[in-house]
Backbone as JSON Lines, residues from 0, in Angstrom:
{"i":0,"aa":"M","n":[-16.6,16.85,20.6],"ca":[-16.56,15.79,20.9],"c":[-16.51,14.05,19.68]}
{"i":1,"aa":"S","n":[-15.94,13.49,20.43],"ca":[-14.98,12.27,19.7],"c":[-15.99,11.63,18.99]}
{"i":2,"aa":"I","n":[-16.24,10.73,17.68],"ca":[-17.21,9.73,17.84],"c":[-15.9,8.3,18.1]}
{"i":3,"aa":"S","n":[-15.04,8.22,18.61],"ca":[-14.15,6.83,18.47],"c":[-14.6,6.38,20.06]}
{"i":4,"aa":"R","n":[-14.53,4.4,19.29],"ca":[-14.63,3.85,20.23],"c":[-13.54,3.43,21.14]}
{"i":5,"aa":"F","n":[-12.94,4.27,20.45],"ca":[-11.18,3.44,21.22],"c":[-10.89,4.85,22.53]}
{"i":6,"aa":"A","n":[-10.05,4.39,23.35],"ca":[-10.03,5.04,24.6],"c":[-8.64,5.84,23.94]}
{"i":7,"aa":"E","n":[-8.02,6.77,24.63],"ca":[-7.11,7.58,23.88],"c":[-5.87,6.0,23.49]}
{"i":8,"aa":"P","n":[-5.71,5.44,25.07],"ca":[-4.46,4.65,24.55],"c":[-4.29,3.78,23.19]}
{"i":9,"aa":"S","n":[-5.62,3.37,23.35],"ca":[-6.34,1.97,21.96],"c":[-6.34,3.07,20.7]}
{"i":10,"aa":"L","n":[-6.39,3.89,21.01],"ca":[-6.8,4.62,20.0],"c":[-4.87,4.88,19.4]}
{"i":11,"aa":"S","n":[-4.23,5.5,19.85],"ca":[-2.6,5.46,19.77],"c":[-2.02,3.87,19.44]}
{"i":12,"aa":"T","n":[-2.21,3.54,19.96],"ca":[-1.75,1.8,19.61],"c":[-2.15,1.51,18.15]}
{"i":13,"aa":"S","n":[-3.18,1.81,18.82],"ca":[-4.09,1.37,17.21],"c":[-3.59,1.65,15.98]}
{"i":14,"aa":"R","n":[-3.21,2.83,16.01],"ca":[-2.11,4.13,14.75],"c":[-1.21,3.65,14.9]}
{"i":15,"aa":"A","n":[0.03,3.14,16.05],"ca":[1.2,2.98,15.82],"c":[0.93,1.37,14.91]}
{"i":16,"aa":"R","n":[0.18,0.09,15.25],"ca":[0.06,-0.66,14.77],"c":[-0.43,-0.16,13.26]}
{"i":17,"aa":"L","n":[-0.44,0.25,12.39],"ca":[-1.48,0.11,10.92],"c":[-0.18,1.15,10.81]}
{"i":18,"aa":"T","n":[0.54,1.69,11.29],"ca":[1.9,2.81,10.8],"c":[2.71,1.61,10.61]}
{"i":19,"aa":"K","n":[2.84,0.56,11.42],"ca":[4.08,-0.52,11.16],"c":[3.22,-1.26,10.34]}
{"i":20,"aa":"L","n":[1.65,-1.86,9.86],"ca":[1.54,-3.04,9.22],"c":[1.5,-2.41,7.91]}
{"i":21,"aa":"M","n":[1.3,-1.26,7.3],"ca":[1.01,-0.33,6.56],"c":[2.34,-0.48,5.71]}
{"i":22,"aa":"G","n":[3.75,0.47,6.79],"ca":[4.58,0.49,6.31],"c":[5.41,-1.02,5.37]}
{"i":23,"aa":"T","n":[5.38,-1.47,6.85],"ca":[5.93,-3.16,5.93],"c":[5.41,-3.17,4.82]}
{"i":24,"aa":"Y","n":[4.18,-3.8,5.11],"ca":[3.44,-4.16,3.46],"c":[3.75,-2.93,2.41]}
{"i":25,"aa":"A","n":[3.71,-1.97,2.62],"ca":[3.95,-1.07,1.9],"c":[6.0,-1.59,1.11]}
{"i":26,"aa":"A","n":[6.6,-1.01,1.78],"ca":[7.86,-2.01,1.3],"c":[8.02,-3.15,0.84]}
{"i":27,"aa":"A","n":[7.68,-3.93,0.98],"ca":[7.88,-5.5,0.88],"c":[6.92,-5.99,-0.64]}
{"i":28,"aa":"T","n":[6.13,-5.17,-0.8],"ca":[5.68,-4.78,-1.69],"c":[5.83,-3.36,-3.17]}
{"i":29,"aa":"G","n":[6.05,-3.11,-2.85],"ca":[6.85,-1.36,-3.93],"c":[5.19,-0.96,-3.19]}
{"i":30,"aa":"F","n":[4.13,-0.68,-3.11],"ca":[2.79,-0.5,-3.51],"c":[3.4,0.89,-2.51]}
{"i":31,"aa":"P","n":[2.91,2.11,-2.87],"ca":[2.39,3.47,-2.31],"c":[1.82,2.95,-0.99]}
{"i":32,"aa":"V","n":[1.61,3.62,0.07],"ca":[0.99,3.97,0.99],"c":[-0.19,4.6,0.84]}
{"i":33,"aa":"S","n":[-0.93,5.01,0.46],"ca":[-1.57,5.36,-0.67],"c":[-2.56,4.49,-1.12]}
{"i":34,"aa":"F","n":[-1.98,3.38,-1.62],"ca":[-2.77,2.7,-3.13],"c":[-2.57,1.08,-1.53]}
{"i":35,"aa":"V","n":[-1.96,1.35,-0.49],"ca":[-2.66,0.53,0.12],"c":[-3.59,0.93,0.92]}
{"i":36,"aa":"G","n":[-3.44,2.18,1.54],"ca":[-4.48,2.37,1.97],"c":[-6.33,2.09,1.8]}
{"i":37,"aa":"L","n":[-6.29,1.86,0.12],"ca":[-7.32,2.02,-0.93],"c":[-7.95,0.6,-1.42]}
{"i":38,"aa":"I","n":[-6.97,-0.05,-0.87],"ca":[-6.89,-1.78,-1.39],"c":[-7.4,-2.0,0.82]}
{"i":39,"aa":"T","n":[-7.1,-1.51,1.71],"ca":[-7.01,-1.79,2.77],"c":[-8.58,-1.42,3.4]}
{"i":40,"aa":"R","n":[-8.87,-0.17,2.96],"ca":[-10.14,0.61,3.37],"c":[-10.43,1.04,2.52]}
{"i":41,"aa":"G","n":[-10.67,1.06,1.58],"ca":[-11.04,2.15,0.17],"c":[-11.19,3.78,-0.1]}
{"i":42,"aa":"E","n":[-10.41,3.54,0.95],"ca":[-9.59,5.11,-0.08],"c":[-8.34,5.59,0.0]}
{"i":43,"aa":"R","n":[-7.6,5.87,-0.8],"ca":[-6.08,6.34,-1.03],"c":[-5.83,6.9,0.27]}
{"i":44,"aa":"K","n":[-7.05,8.28,0.86],"ca":[-6.12,9.43,1.7],"c":[-6.66,8.64,3.09]}
{"i":45,"aa":"F","n":[-7.1,7.63,3.74],"ca":[-7.14,6.89,4.76],"c":[-5.93,7.04,5.12]}
{"i":46,"aa":"A","n":[-4.9,6.54,4.38],"ca":[-3.35,6.47,4.66],"c":[-2.55,7.66,5.26]}
{"i":47,"aa":"L","n":[-3.29,7.87,4.76],"ca":[-2.88,9.56,4.91],"c":[-3.7,10.27,6.33]}
{"i":48,"aa":"E","n":[-4.61,9.72,6.38],"ca":[-5.32,11.59,7.83],"c":[-5.32,10.19,8.69]}
{"i":49,"aa":"Y","n":[-5.2,8.18,8.64],"ca":[-5.81,7.66,10.08],"c":[-5.46,8.21,11.7]}
{"i":50,"aa":"L","n":[-4.36,8.87,11.36],"ca":[-2.78,9.23,12.7],"c":[-3.53,10.42,13.06]}
{"i":51,"aa":"E","n":[-5.19,11.72,12.6],"ca":[-4.94,11.98,12.9],"c":[-6.39,12.13,12.99]}
{"i":52,"aa":"R","n":[-7.83,11.03,12.11],"ca":[-8.26,11.05,12.5],"c":[-9.37,10.21,13.38]}
{"i":53,"aa":"D","n":[-10.72,10.63,13.87],"ca":[-11.12,8.78,14.28],"c":[-11.49,7.75,13.33]}
{"i":54,"aa":"F","n":[-11.07,6.45,13.53],"ca":[-11.43,5.4,13.57],"c":[-12.37,4.16,14.44]}
{"i":55,"aa":"L","n":[-13.02,4.09,14.42],"ca":[-13.82,2.46,14.66],"c":[-13.24,1.37,14.28]}
{"i":56,"aa":"H","n":[-13.6,0.32,16.39],"ca":[-12.45,-0.59,15.95],"c":[-12.42,-1.62,14.52]}
{"i":57,"aa":"G","n":[-14.0,-2.19,14.39],"ca":[-14.12,-2.56,12.96],"c":[-13.01,-2.21,11.76]}
{"i":58,"aa":"T","n":[-12.66,-0.25,11.62],"ca":[-12.21,-0.25,10.23],"c":[-10.73,-0.77,11.36]}
{"i":59,"aa":"Y","n":[-10.09,-0.49,11.82],"ca":[-9.66,-1.32,12.79],"c":[-8.83,-2.75,12.2]}
{"i":60,"aa":"D","n":[-9.94,-3.63,12.9],"ca":[-10.23,-4.47,12.2],"c":[-9.69,-5.59,10.44]}
{"i":61,"aa":"M","n":[-11.11,-4.71,10.54],"ca":[-10.99,-5.08,8.45],"c":[-9.9,-4.63,8.01]}
{"i":62,"aa":"I","n":[-8.75,-3.54,8.43],"ca":[-7.46,-3.18,7.7],"c":[-6.54,-4.39,8.15]}
{"i":63,"aa":"V","n":[-6.39,-4.73,9.02],"ca":[-5.67,-5.45,9.71],"c":[-5.98,-6.55,8.69]}
{"i":64,"aa":"S","n":[-7.14,-7.37,8.75],"ca":[-7.73,-8.45,8.45],"c":[-7.14,-8.76,6.54]}
{"i":65,"aa":"R","n":[-7.48,-7.65,6.04],"ca":[-7.36,-7.82,4.37],"c":[-5.88,-7.95,4.33]}
{"i":66,"aa":"L","n":[-4.94,-6.93,5.43],"ca":[-3.21,-7.32,5.18],"c":[-2.8,-8.62,5.11]}
{"i":67,"aa":"S","n":[-3.64,-9.65,6.73],"ca":[-3.02,-10.67,7.01],"c":[-3.35,-11.58,5.35]}
{"i":68,"aa":"A","n":[-4.89,-11.22,5.08],"ca":[-4.75,-11.93,3.32],"c":[-4.15,-11.79,2.88]}
{"i":69,"aa":"L","n":[-3.08,-10.45,2.88],"ca":[-2.82,-9.95,1.46],"c":[-1.38,-9.74,1.43]}
{"i":70,"aa":"W","n":[-1.05,-10.29,3.39],"ca":[0.61,-10.05,3.23],"c":[2.01,-11.01,2.61]}
{"i":71,"aa":"P","n":[2.67,-10.18,1.63],"ca":[3.09,-11.17,0.94],"c":[4.07,-11.83,0.65]}
{"i":72,"aa":"D","n":[5.58,-12.86,1.85],"ca":[4.79,-13.81,1.82],"c":[5.72,-14.43,3.2]}
{"i":73,"aa":"E","n":[7.19,-15.24,3.55],"ca":[7.63,-15.72,4.34],"c":[9.14,-15.1,4.19]}
{"i":74,"aa":"N","n":[8.98,-14.17,3.62],"ca":[10.43,-13.68,3.04],"c":[10.16,-11.69,4.07]}
{"i":75,"aa":"T","n":[8.33,-11.59,4.13],"ca":[8.28,-10.55,5.3],"c":[7.78,-11.08,6.58]}
{"i":76,"aa":"P","n":[8.04,-10.8,7.56],"ca":[7.26,-11.56,8.03],"c":[6.22,-10.81,8.48]}
{"i":77,"aa":"W","n":[5.43,-11.13,9.92],"ca":[4.1,-10.19,10.14],"c":[5.12,-9.89,11.42]}
{"i":78,"aa":"P","n":[4.85,-8.76,11.51],"ca":[5.53,-7.91,12.89],"c":[4.82,-9.04,14.29]}
{"i":79,"aa":"E","n":[5.94,-9.1,15.41],"ca":[5.14,-10.25,16.62],"c":[4.98,-8.59,17.17]}
{"i":80,"aa":"D","n":[5.15,-7.83,17.29],"ca":[4.48,-7.6,18.42],"c":[2.99,-7.26,18.02]}
{"i":81,"aa":"I","n":[2.39,-7.25,16.72],"ca":[1.32,-7.26,16.54],"c":[0.46,-8.25,16.05]}
{"i":82,"aa":"P","n":[-0.57,-8.24,16.86],"ca":[-1.52,-9.42,16.72],"c":[-2.03,-9.8,15.21]}
{"i":83,"aa":"R","n":[-2.02,-11.11,14.22],"ca":[-2.65,-10.67,13.4],"c":[-4.13,-11.29,13.14]}
{"i":84,"aa":"L","n":[-4.61,-10.9,12.78],"ca":[-6.46,-10.99,12.56],"c":[-6.51,-12.61,11.04]}
{"i":85,"aa":"A","n":[-6.84,-13.03,11.63],"ca":[-8.09,-14.11,10.48],"c":[-8.03,-13.11,9.33]}
{"i":86,"aa":"P","n":[-7.67,-13.55,7.91],"ca":[-7.51,-13.06,6.45],"c":[-8.56,-13.22,6.16]}
{"i":87,"aa":"A","n":[-8.82,-11.86,6.15],"ca":[-10.26,-11.45,5.17],"c":[-10.7,-11.99,3.92]}
{"i":88,"aa":"D","n":[-11.94,-11.83,3.9],"ca":[-11.97,-12.67,2.31],"c":[-12.07,-10.87,0.91]}
{"i":89,"aa":"I","n":[-11.15,-11.14,0.52],"ca":[-10.77,-10.03,-0.77],"c":[-11.37,-9.76,-2.31]}
{"i":90,"aa":"P","n":[-12.17,-8.62,-1.51],"ca":[-13.26,-8.48,-3.0],"c":[-13.16,-8.99,-4.24]}
{"i":91,"aa":"D","n":[-13.36,-9.05,-5.11],"ca":[-12.79,-9.01,-6.87],"c":[-12.01,-7.8,-7.04]}
{"i":92,"aa":"D","n":[-12.46,-6.85,-6.65],"ca":[-12.42,-5.21,-7.53],"c":[-11.07,-5.12,-7.19]}
{"i":93,"aa":"V","n":[-11.02,-5.31,-5.58],"ca":[-9.62,-5.91,-5.07],"c":[-8.45,-6.0,-5.32]}
{"i":94,"aa":"A","n":[-8.65,-6.97,-5.64],"ca":[-7.79,-8.17,-6.2],"c":[-7.74,-8.02,-7.34]}
{"i":95,"aa":"E","n":[-8.48,-6.98,-8.47],"ca":[-8.42,-6.62,-10.0],"c":[-7.46,-5.39,-9.53]}
{"i":96,"aa":"L","n":[-7.28,-4.87,-8.58],"ca":[-6.73,-3.16,-8.6],"c":[-5.3,-3.61,-7.98]}
{"i":97,"aa":"I","n":[-4.77,-4.85,-7.1],"ca":[-3.62,-5.48,-6.92],"c":[-2.74,-6.02,-8.42]}
{"i":98,"aa":"A","n":[-3.65,-6.71,-8.39],"ca":[-3.15,-6.95,-10.33],"c":[-2.92,-6.43,-11.65]}
{"i":99,"aa":"E","n":[-3.79,-4.73,-11.26],"ca":[-3.37,-4.11,-12.91],"c":[-2.15,-3.73,-12.29]}
{"i":100,"aa":"R","n":[-2.23,-3.44,-10.71],"ca":[-1.07,-2.56,-9.87],"c":[0.38,-2.86,-10.44]}
{"i":101,"aa":"K","n":[0.06,-5.26,-10.33],"ca":[1.7,-5.39,-10.07],"c":[1.66,-5.67,-11.86]}
{"i":102,"aa":"A","n":[0.99,-5.46,-12.85],"ca":[1.27,-5.77,-13.65],"c":[2.16,-4.44,-14.62]}
{"i":103,"aa":"K","n":[1.6,-3.33,-13.78],"ca":[2.21,-1.66,-14.51],"c":[3.83,-1.8,-13.19]}
{"i":104,"aa":"M","n":[3.75,-2.54,-12.67],"ca":[5.32,-3.45,-11.72],"c":[6.3,-3.93,-12.78]}
{"i":105,"aa":"S","n":[5.74,-4.26,-13.64],"ca":[5.95,-5.41,-13.61],"c":[7.99,-5.14,-14.44]}
{"i":106,"aa":"G","n":[8.03,-4.62,-14.93],"ca":[9.32,-4.15,-15.23],"c":[9.24,-3.51,-16.87]}
{"i":107,"aa":"K","n":[8.11,-3.42,-17.15],"ca":[8.64,-2.82,-18.22],"c":[8.83,-1.37,-18.24]}
{"i":108,"aa":"P","n":[10.04,-1.45,-19.83],"ca":[10.98,-0.05,-19.95],"c":[8.98,1.44,-19.82]}
{"i":109,"aa":"I","n":[10.34,2.15,-19.6],"ca":[9.4,3.16,-20.19],"c":[9.49,4.06,-21.75]}
{"i":110,"aa":"V","n":[8.47,3.49,-22.39],"ca":[8.16,3.68,-23.85],"c":[7.74,5.08,-23.94]}
{"i":111,"aa":"L","n":[7.9,6.22,-25.07],"ca":[6.82,6.95,-25.39],"c":[6.48,6.73,-26.47]}
{"i":112,"aa":"P","n":[4.93,6.68,-27.02],"ca":[4.04,6.63,-28.18],"c":[5.85,7.3,-29.46]}
{"i":113,"aa":"S","n":[5.08,6.54,-30.26],"ca":[6.45,6.91,-31.34],"c":[5.96,8.28,-32.09]}
{"i":114,"aa":"G","n":[7.09,8.72,-32.59],"ca":[6.49,10.42,-32.66],"c":[6.62,11.09,-31.8]}
{"i":115,"aa":"N","n":[6.65,10.76,-30.69],"ca":[6.25,12.35,-29.83],"c":[7.79,12.25,-28.91]}
{"i":116,"aa":"P","n":[8.71,13.5,-29.39],"ca":[9.7,13.57,-28.9],"c":[9.38,13.89,-27.48]}
{"i":117,"aa":"W","n":[10.65,12.91,-26.71],"ca":[11.34,13.5,-24.76],"c":[10.7,14.85,-25.32]}
{"i":118,"aa":"P","n":[9.93,15.5,-24.03],"ca":[10.54,17.12,-23.6],"c":[11.42,17.74,-23.45]}
{"i":119,"aa":"E","n":[11.67,18.46,-23.75],"ca":[13.18,19.24,-23.98],"c":[13.44,20.52,-22.19]}
{"i":120,"aa":"D","n":[12.22,20.32,-21.84],"ca":[13.07,20.64,-19.98],"c":[12.4,19.94,-19.15]}
{"i":121,"aa":"I","n":[12.51,18.51,-19.46],"ca":[12.29,17.25,-18.73],"c":[13.66,16.16,-19.06]}
{"i":122,"aa":"P","n":[14.49,16.64,-18.27],"ca":[15.82,15.07,-17.82],"c":[15.01,14.12,-18.98]}
{"i":123,"aa":"R","n":[15.58,12.76,-19.62],"ca":[15.25,11.87,-19.62],"c":[16.25,10.6,-17.61]}
{"i":124,"aa":"P","n":[14.59,10.25,-17.98],"ca":[15.78,9.32,-17.03],"c":[16.05,8.31,-17.76]}
{"i":125,"aa":"D","n":[17.27,7.22,-16.5],"ca":[17.61,7.05,-16.86],"c":[17.32,5.36,-16.77]}
{"i":126,"aa":"A","n":[16.6,4.57,-17.66],"ca":[16.12,3.28,-17.02],"c":[16.61,2.53,-16.2]}
{"i":127,"aa":"A","n":[18.52,2.45,-15.53],"ca":[18.36,1.69,-14.83],"c":[18.49,1.96,-13.53]}
{"i":128,"aa":"S","n":[17.98,3.58,-13.73],"ca":[17.78,3.8,-12.07],"c":[15.85,3.8,-11.59]}
{"i":129,"aa":"I","n":[15.55,3.55,-12.35],"ca":[13.63,3.42,-12.21],"c":[13.79,1.79,-11.42]}
{"i":130,"aa":"P","n":[13.01,2.3,-10.18],"ca":[12.56,0.17,-9.73],"c":[11.91,-0.36,-11.02]}
{"i":131,"aa":"N","n":[12.87,-1.81,-11.0],"ca":[12.45,-3.18,-11.65],"c":[12.71,-2.83,-12.86]}
{"i":132,"aa":"H","n":[13.43,-1.25,-13.19],"ca":[13.4,-1.9,-14.9],"c":[15.28,-1.58,-15.03]}
{"i":133,"aa":"E","n":[15.84,-2.05,-14.4],"ca":[16.89,-2.46,-14.28],"c":[18.18,-3.32,-15.36]}
{"i":134,"aa":"G","n":[18.83,-2.48,-15.95],"ca":[19.27,-3.7,-17.17],"c":[18.61,-3.19,-18.25]}
{"i":135,"aa":"Q","n":[17.06,-2.23,-18.45],"ca":[16.55,-2.15,-19.93],"c":[16.78,-0.81,-20.3]}
{"i":136,"aa":"H","n":[16.75,-0.65,-21.08],"ca":[17.26,0.13,-21.57],"c":[16.55,1.14,-22.28]}
{"i":137,"aa":"G","n":[15.16,1.78,-23.12],"ca":[14.52,2.39,-24.04],"c":[14.82,3.02,-25.42]}
């Protein structure tokens, strides 16, 4: 027996909307979808499991409200076919997670600690091929 508060057509619509919103947000920010699940629902695996497990209206509302508050900028329009809920207050710990992730993505070149040679069995990446590292060589 399902614990979902959604009727099946509503659950399918909600899943499709979450897929579109989380995918658009992930593409615009460069964050992995699992990270989007963490900052919107509090668990990384939610972004991988919501298509198969039931969830409540409150879960959907929380995710859409958080995405509404965190939406990147005017260069990434909110999908017109999805109602945008009022932005939620973002908890400090979520804001800190986002700031930490952005700092990691800030374009710093990959550098091994001094004295540690690059492992011979792993090809060394070209810094120009790594997102946010174009033109930087280490």
